[in-house]
C-alpha positions as CSV (number, residue, x, y, z in Angstrom):
1,M,93.5,74.7,101.2
2,N,90.3,76.9,102.0
3,E,88.9,79.5,100.1
4,F,90.2,82.2,102.4
5,S,93.6,80.8,102.0
6,L,93.4,81.1,98.1
7,L,92.2,84.7,98.4
8,I,94.7,85.6,100.6
9,Q,97.1,83.9,98.3
10,D,95.5,86.2,95.4
11,W,96.2,89.4,97.3
12,E,99.5,88.6,98.1
13,A,100.3,88.1,94.5
14,D,98.8,91.2,93.6
15,I,100.8,93.0,96.4
16,Q,104.0,91.4,95.2
17,L,103.0,92.8,91.4
18,L,102.6,96.2,93.1
19,K,106.0,96.2,94.7
20,K,107.6,95.6,91.1
21,H,105.7,98.1,89.8
22,L,106.6,100.7,92.5
23,R,110.2,99.6,92.2
24,H,110.3,100.1,88.5
25,L,108.6,103.5,88.9
26,A,111.0,104.5,91.5
27,S,113.9,104.4,88.9
28,Q,111.6,107.0,87.0
29,V,111.3,109.9,89.9
30,S,112.0,112.7,88.0
31,A,109.0,112.4,85.2
32,P,105.9,113.8,86.8
33,Q,103.6,111.0,85.5
34,A,105.8,108.4,86.9
35,L,105.3,110.2,90.5
36,A,101.5,110.3,89.9
37,K,101.6,107.0,89.0
38,R,103.6,105.9,91.9
39,R,101.2,107.4,94.3
40,H,98.3,105.8,92.9
41,L,100.0,102.4,93.1
42,Q,101.0,103.2,96.6
43,R,97.3,103.6,97.6
44,K,96.1,100.1,95.8
45,L,99.2,98.6,97.7
46,H,97.7,100.1,100.9
47,Q,94.6,99.0,100.2
48,A,95.3,95.6,99.1
49,R,97.3,95.0,102.2
50,Q,94.0,96.1,104.3
51,A,91.8,93.8,102.3
52,Q,94.5,91.2,102.9
53,V,94.6,91.6,106.7
54,M,90.6,92.0,106.9
55,L,90.2,88.5,105.0
56,R,92.6,86.9,107.2
57,N,91.1,88.0,110.1
58,L,87.9,87.3,109.1
59,S,88.8,83.7,108.2
60,L,90.2,83.3,111.8
61,V,86.9,84.6,113.2
62,H,84.4,83.1,111.2
63,P,85.6,80.3,108.7
64,S,82.3,80.1,106.9
65,A,82.0,83.8,106.5
66,L,83.5,83.6,103.2
67,S,80.3,83.5,101.3
68,L,79.0,86.5,103.1
69,A,82.0,88.4,102.0
70,A,81.7,87.6,98.2
């Protein structure tokens, strides 16, 4: 496995954890704090997905670019 694959797997684990937290918060929708936390986690999830796609694309375009991205 190369370093890109490991980073992509790490991001996927983070995304799955964020999804778990979002599902938990969905059951508490009536609480204002839960809504704010849910929006915050949704933004983080979106950012994590974008970063994962960028890493995957970067690994396809230039496999040795990981050192530049770090």
